[in-house]
N, C-alpha and C positions, 0 to 999 in steps of 0.2 A: 579538257580542262581539268586539271589536277588539285584535289582539294585536301590530302594529307601527306605529310611529310614522308612517310614510309613508301607511299606509292609514288611520290616524286623520285625518290631514289631509284625506285624499280623502273621507272619510264627511262632514267638517265642510262640504264642498262642497254636499251634500244641504240641509244647514241653511240655505242661501241660495236654494235651488229652489223656485219656486211649485209646488204640487202640481197634477199636470195639465198643466204646462208643455211637456213634451215631446210632448204630443198634437198640438200645434200646430205646422205647418210655418213655421219662421222666415222663410221667404221670401215668404210670403202678403203682400199689400199691406195689408190691413185685418184684423188680428188679432181684434179685437172681433167683427166680423161672423162670420168664419169659426169662433169659438170659441163659439158660442151652444150648442152640444150640450153642451160641456163646463160651461158655466154653468149649463144647466138641470138638469145630473145632478147637479153638486156645487155648488149654491148657497152652501152655508155654507162652501166651501173657496175661494172667490175670492180670489185674492192671498194664501192662506195658505201659509207655507212649512213644510217638515218640522221636526218637534222632533226632535232627536237625543239620545238617551240611550245610556249603555253602560257597559261595564266594561272593565278593561285590565289588562294584565300587565307592561307596561313600568313602568320606576321612575317615581314622581312627580316626581323631579327632570328626568327627561327630558321630561315633559309640560311643566313650566315653561320649561326651557331652549328647547323649540320654540314656546314662546308659544300652546300649546295651552289652549283656554278650560276651566277646571277644572268650570264648571257643566254641561258636558255629561256628567260622571262623577257622578251621584249616588249610584251603587253604591260599596261599598268596592273595593280592588283586587282582581282576579279570584282570586287565589290565597287570600284571606280569604274568599270568599263561598261560603256553603253552597248545596247544589244547591235545597234546599226554598225558600230564599230567593230564588235566581236564577229558578225557576220562577215565582214570584209576580210578578216583575218582567216576565217574559216574557208572561204572560197580560195585562198592562196595555199591550203594546205591538201595534200594528197589523201592523207589519213586523219581521221579525227577521233580521238579518244576522249570518251566522257566516263568519268569515275564518279559514281553516284552512291558508292559504299558508304562513305562517311557522313554524308548529310543528304537527308531526304529533301530538303529544300532546292536541291540541284536537280530534282525529277522535272519540275516545270520548265527549267531552262534547257534541260537536255531535249525535251520534247519538242520545244520551240526550234531548238538547233536541227534536229533531224527532219523535222517538217519543212523548215526553210530552204534547206539544202535540197531536198525532194522537190519542191515546188521550183527551184532554180536550175534543175538538171540540164535544161538546153543551154545555159550558160558556162557550163562547165568547159574549162579549157583542155581537160583529160579526165580519166576516170578518178573516182573518189571512193573511199571507204570509210565508213562510220563504225566504230566499235564501241558498244556501251559495255562498261565493267560494272555489272550490277551484283547482288548478293544472293548467296544460297538460301537465305531466309525465306523466299518465294516458295521452298519446298517445306518448310517447317510444319506446316499441319497436314500434309499429305499422308494418308492412311496406307501402309503397304500391305499387300495381299499375304505375304509371309515375312514376319519380322527378322528371319535369317536371311532374307535376300534384298540385297541393297538396291536402292534406285539407280537408273542409268538415264541417258539422255532419251531414251525411248519411251520414258514415263513422262515425257515434257507436257503432254496435253493434260495430264492427270494432276500436276502439281497444284497445290493450294498453300497459298501464302499466310504466314503470321499476319494476325490483325493488324499490326503496325506497319506492315509491308505491301498493303493491297495496292498502292499506286505505282509500285515497282511492276506489277503484272501488267498494267495497262501499257506502260512505257515499252516494256519489252514486246508486247504483241505488235504494237506500233512499229518498232524498229524492225522486226521480222517481216511484217507486212510489206513495208517498203522496199526491203530487199528481194522480194518475189516479183516485184514489178518487171514489165517485159524489157525495161530499159536497163535491167540488172548490171549490163556491161559497164554502164556509166556510173552507177551509184550502187555499190554492194554494201549491205548492213549486216551486222553480227552483234550477238549477245554472248558474253562471257559471265556466267554465273559464278563468282567467286566465292570459295570457302572463307572462313574467318582467317584474316591475314595474320601472319607472323614473320619474324625475320626483320633486322635492322632496328627500327625503333620500336617493334613490337605491337604498335597499334593498340588493338583491343586487348591484347594480354598484357599491356605495360603495367597495368595496376599490380600484378602479381610480382614483376620483375622489380618494380620501384620499391614496394613493401620489403621485398627480401633484401634488396641492396641497402637501404637505408637501415634494416635491422631496428627500427623503432617500435616494432610490434613483436609481442612473444610469439604469435603464431600467424601463419598466412593462411587466409580464408579459402575453404572450398565451398562454392556456392550450392546449395541444394544438397542431395545425397551422394553427388559425384557419380552416378552412373550414368548420366546422359552422353551420348556419343556425339562429338564435335567435329564436323567437317572442317578441314583446314587446308591452307595453301602457303607456302613460302612465298614472299613478296618477288623474289627474283624468279621463282618458277612461274608465277603469274605473268610476269614480264616476257618470259620464255615462250609461253602460250600464246599471247599477244603476237610475239614476233613471227610464230608459226602462222597464224590467222592471215597476217600481212602478207608473208610469202607464198602462202598455199592458196590464198583466196578459195577456200573449199565451198562445195556446195551446201553443205549444212550450215545453218545460219546459227544455231544455239549449242553452247558448249558448256559443260561443267568442268569448272578449275578446281580440282581437289586433289591432294596427294592420296597415297596409299593407305595411310593410317587409319585406324578405326578407333582412335583414342578416346576414351571417356574423360570426363573432367577429373576424375579420380586419378587416372592414368598420368595426366599431364600434372596435376598437383601433388598428390600425395606420392606417387611412385618416382616419377623422373624429377619433379621439382624437388621433392624431398632428396634425392640423390644427389642431385646436381645444384639446383637453384638453392634451396634451403641450406644446403651444406656448403655449396660453392659461394653463394652469395649472402644468405640471410640466416634466420634464428634456427632453423632446423625443425619446426615444429608447423602442424597444420590444424586447421580448425573448421569444422562445418558450420556454414552460415546458412540461414533460412532465407527464402526468397524476400520476406518482408524486410529482414535486417540489411539486405543488398541495398535497399533504396536509401539507406543512411550514409552509405559510402560515397563522398562527395565526388571522388574522381570518376564514378561511373554515372551518378545522378545528373551530370552535366548533359550527357546524352543517353536518353532512354532507351533507344535501339541497342546500345551495347549490352545493357541488363537482358534484353530479349535474347540476345545472340549468344551470350555465355550460358544461357539456360537452355538453347536448342538441342534436340534430342532426335536424330535421324541418321541414317547411314546411306551414303550415295557413292558411286563410282564414276569415274572419268572416262569410259570406255572409248569414246571417239578420239580422245587424245593419244590413247595408248595404241591404237591401231593405225592411226594416219598421221600423226605429227612426228617429228624429230626434236625431242626436248631434252636438252642438257641439264637434268635435274640437279638442284642444289640440295633438296631435301625430299626426295621421292618417298621415303619411308615415314616422313613425318616429324613433328616436334621432338616427340618423345625419344626417337632413336638418334636423333642429332642435336640433343640438347647442349652440348658442350661448344659445338660451333655456333649455335645460336646465341649462346650466353656471351660468347667472345664478340659477335657481331653487335650485340645490344651494348656492350660497354663502349666498343669504338664509335658506333653510330651516335651514342648519346654524349659522347666525349667524357665518360665517367672513367677517367684516368687516375691511378693512385698518386697521391703527391707525398713524398716522403723527404722529411726534413730533420737534420741533425743539427743541434746548437751547441756549440763548445765555448769554453771560456773559463775564467778563473772563478774560484768560490765567491759567492756574494755580488756577482756581476749583473745579476737579474735573468739569468736563463730562464728560470720557470715562470717568471711573470711574462717575459716575452712569449714563452712556448704556450701559455695559457691563451694569450690574447691571438696569437696565430691559428691556434686550434679552433677557437670560436670563429674567426673570419673565414677559415676555409673548411671548417666542418671535419676536423681530424681529431684522430685519438692522440691523446696525451700519453706517452708512454714513459712511466717513472721506474727508476730502478727498483728503489726500496718496494714499492707497491707492486711491481712485477714479481720481484723475489717471494714476497709474501703469498701473493695468489698462487705462484708455482708450488709452493710446499702444501699450501690448502689443497690444491688439486691433485697432488699426488697423493696425499692422505686419503682424499675422497676416492680416487681410483682404486687405491689398494684395498679399500672396503667396500668397494661396489660391487654387489652380487651379480647385477646384470651384464657385466663387461665379459669379454672372453677372457681366458685364463692367462693368455701370454700378454694381455693389455694390464692386467692387475700385476703379473710378475715384473713387467717393464717398469711399472710404476714404483713398485717396491725396490727394484735394483737402484733406480735412479735417486730415489731418497735416501737409500743407504749411502750411496756415493756422496751426496751432498752433506749428509751427517758427518760421515767421516772426514771429508775436506773441511768442514767447519771446526772439527776438534783438532785437525791438524794446523789450523791457522788462527787460533785464539778466537774462535767464534765468527771467524770472516771466511767468505768464500774467494777463492782465486781467481784470476782472470779467466781461465779455461771455462771454469763452472758458470761464472757470470754471463760469459759469452754465449754459452750454450742456451743458457735461461733465456737471454734477450733475444737470440736468433729464434727460439721457439715461439716467442711472444710476437716477433715480426712476421711470423708465418700464419698467424691467425687470421681468420676472415676479415675481420674490421681492417686490420691493418694492411692486408694484401689488397683490398678492394677499395678502401676509401683513403689510406694512407696514414701517416702518423708523424708527430713531432717527438723527437728524441732528445732529453736533456737529463737533469737530475744527476749529474756527477759521473756518468758513464755514456760514451766513452771519455776518458780524461785526456787522453792523447790520440794523435791521428793514427798511430801504429793500431792502437785499441779498435778506433773507428774503422780502419782498413780490414782488420781481421774479423770484425764483426760483420761487415757488409759483404765482404768477398771470401774471408777464410784466408786471406793472405797477409803475410807481414810485409811491412815496407819500411824506409828510412823516413824520419821526420821531415815534413815540408810545411812552409808557411800557408796557412788557409785562411788567413783573415779576409773574410767577405768573399770567397771563392767558390765556384761551382764545380762540384765534383759529380759525375755521371758514372753509373755502373750498369751492367747488363742482366744482373740478378734479379729475380722476381721480387725481392724484397730489399734490394738495394737503396739507399738513401739518394735521392736525386740532387738534394741540396745539402752542402755542409756549410754552416756558417760559423764564423769564430768572432766572438764578441768580447771586446776587451776594455780595460780602463786601467787608470793608474793605480799603484799601490795605495797612495795617498787618498784617492777617491774610495777605494774599497774599504779602506780602514775606517774612514769617516762614515761610510755607509753603515757597516756593521756595529759601529759604537752608537749610531742613532736608532738602531732598530729596538722595537719594543721588547721588554724581558720576556714576554710570552713567546714571542717569536723565536728568540735566542734559546730559550730552552728546549724547543722541538728541533733544533738544528745543531750543527756543530760549529756554531758561530760564537762560542764563547772566547774570549780573547787569545788564550792560549792556544785552543784547537784551531782557530781561524788563521793564526799566524803560521802555524806549523802547516797546515793545508796550502796556504798561500806560496809559502817558500817552496814546497815541495812542486807545486804547478808551475812556478817560474823556471824551476831547475829542469822540469821535463820539456817546458815549452818556451825556451829562452828566445827562440827565433820570432815569436808571435807577440813580443811585448810592444804595446803602443801607447802614446801620450794623450789619445783623444777620451775626452769624458763624454761619452754618447748617452744622450737621453733615451728613455724606453720608447717614445713615440717616434724619434727620429730612427732610431733602430728599426723599429716595426715597419715604419713607411718604406725604408731602404729593402727590407726583406720582401715586402709586398710587391715593390716595383720588380725586384729580381725575379720572384717566383711568378708574377704575373696573375691572370684571372684565376677564380676558383675552377677545379676540373671536376666538381660534384654537383648534385642537384644543388639549385638555389634554394632560397627561403621558401618555406611552404606559405600558403595563404595567411595562416594565422600569423606567422612572423612578419610578413610584409605589412598586415594591418597594424601589429604591434609597433613596428619601426616607424610607420607613417604617423601612428598617434603620438609616438615619442617626439618625432620631428616637429609635428604641429604644436605639442606643449611647449617645446623648446623655443619656436618661433613666436610664441604668444608671450612667453617670459621675456624675449628679448624685445618685442614691441612693448611690453609694459614697462621695461626698464628705459627703453629709449623716451617714451612718454613722461616718464618720472623725471628723468634728467632735462627734458626740454622745459617741462613746467618749472623746475627748479632754476634753470637758467633765466626763464622768463621772470620769475618773482625777483631773482637777484639782480637782473638787469633793467627791469621796467618798473617794477612795484616798489622794492626796498627804498630807493633813493627819496622817492616822493613821500613814502610812509614815514621815514626817520624825519624828514623836514617837517612833516605835519605833527608828529609827536612833539618836536622841539617847540613849534608855535603854541601847541595845545597846552604845554607845560607853562608857557608865559603867560598866556590868557587866560587859563583856567576856566573854560566854559562850563554851563550847569551839565550840559549832555556831551561829554568828552567824544562818545561813539559817534554820534550824529555830526558833531563838528568834524572829525576825522573823514567820515563819508562825504561831506560837502567838499571837504580840502582836496581829497582823492579825485573827485569828479571834476572839480574846478580846474585843477593842475595836471592832471592825468585822464582825460576823458575816456581814452582807450581801454583803461581799467573798468 
C-alpha cells in the first residue's frame, strides 16, 4: 500500500527487476555459471520480473503529472477500498509491502493487514512475505553509549522512539513477532526502518528544493543550529534493499535502511545546497530558523511529523545490508556527494522543465504586451534588451569595485566593461551585434532563465540570423518563421520562436493612436517608427502577412502551441485570489443578468399598462392620482 509519489516511483523500480537477481554478485565474471543454483530452484522464474500492483492515497492527477503508469493500480483509490475487498487482493499477492512512513494513520490498517494474513495462513496457496517500510524516527530518542560510535541493528532492543512515533514501535514488534512463528515458511515478515527519503520528488526535503527553485525568498532556511545528523536514504536505494529482502529471504527480520553519509543539516543546506542547490537553483543565501519559526512554514505544518524528522539528531549504520545484500547503490555516499544527480532527478520528476520563447515581429506589433502576458501565464522571466544591457553595465561596475571577489573576476569585469565602452564610442553610442549577443547570452545563462525559462522580445533579435546566432552561435540564411517551432539542443536555446506580424496600415494606425506619454518613452515618433518599419521589412521581406491579429487571439494560439506550464502551478494564496476573482466576476454577471431581466419585465409587462393608466388619469383628473394608478394597475394587470 503506497502513500507517497516518491515511494511509488521507487516501487516501480521492482517492476524492472528480475526475480532473484540480487542473489547474484554483479562482479562475477560468468553470471550464468554462478547462477545455476538460482535457475534450478526457480526454473519458471528465469528472467521474470516482479508484477507490481497496489492502491494509492495520492490524487489521480498526481499520478498522471508524475507519469506513473496507471496499470499498476487496478484497485480503486485507497480511501474508497473496503477492508474485505482489500484483503481479497492481499491474498492474491506473494509479497505485501506496507509503507507507513508518510502517514501515521496507516499504522492501524497495516496492523490489521498483517494480523489478518497471519490468521489465515492455512488458506495460503503458497508462501507469502509481508514487508513493513517504517521510519528511522523510532531510534530518535535512543541514548548512545559513546557519541562517536553509531548505532547498528544490534542495538534494536534499545531503540527509543520519538514521542510522536510510539505507535510505530508496537507495529514493528507485532510484525517481527509474526515472523518468528513456527510456520514462518508460509508467512515471513520483515521491518525496513528507512532513513529520511530523498531522490526523485524529494519527499521531506522538497521544501528546500522548491524554495530554491522558485527563487522567491532571499534566503533558504536552515532549521535549528544545523548541527543535527540526519540519517538518509535515496528512494531507489530503498527499493533495492526491498528487492534484496524479497530475493534473499534473510533470517534477520529487522533492517536499517540508510546510506553511508553522516551529513548534518548544515552539510545538506549550507555546504552542498549552497554549492549546488542555492547556486544551481536558488538565491544563494541561507538563514538559520528556530524550531518555533518552523511551525509557521505552511509546507511543513501540513504534516507535523515532517518537522520532527528534519530536527532529528543521531548516527546509525546499516551493517547487515553491507555484509549480506547485493545492492546496486544509486547514492551510497549520500545526498551531499550526489547533489548534482539528485537535482537533475528532482527537475525531471517534478516536470520542472525550462520553457524558452522568442517573439519576433515588426515594431509596434505588440511583442512586449504579448510577452508580458505569456510570462504571467507560464511564470517565466521577461528578458528585455535595454533592461539587460543596463543591468550588465551596472553589474560590471559593481564587480570591478567589489573587494570580496577574486582578483581575476575583478579584472575580467574591468576588461569587458572597457570593451563595451570602446564599442559604444566606435558606434555612436550603440553596441554592435556581437556585443549585444554576448550580453544576451550571459543573461540567458543565469539561474532563473536556465531553470524556469524566459520570453525574449524588445527588439532583439531583429532577424532570424541574429536569433540563430544568439541561441546556437551559428549564422544561417533567413527563413520564414511565421508561427513555427524551432528546437535546439543548447542548454539555453529557445524552444519556441514565434513571428507576430500585421499590415503596415495597422501598425501605423496603432502608433498614431498611442498616448503621447508612451510615444515619448519609445522610438515610436512618426519619423523613427517609419524608418524602423522600413528597415524591418527590408530585412524580413519573406515574413510579411496581411493578417490583423488581435492580442488575445495570438496569445491563445501561443498557449495552444506551447501547451501546459512546465513550472510549479499557482501557490495557495494565488489559487484563493483567483477563486475570489472568479466569484466576484460571477456575482457581477448574475447581477447584470437580473438587472436586464427586470428591465425587460418592466418594458414588456408593466410599461404598456402604466402608460394607458397615465392617459386615463390625465382625462379623469382624480383627487388621488397615485391611488388611481395603483387600482388601475391592479385591475388591468393583477400580476404586477
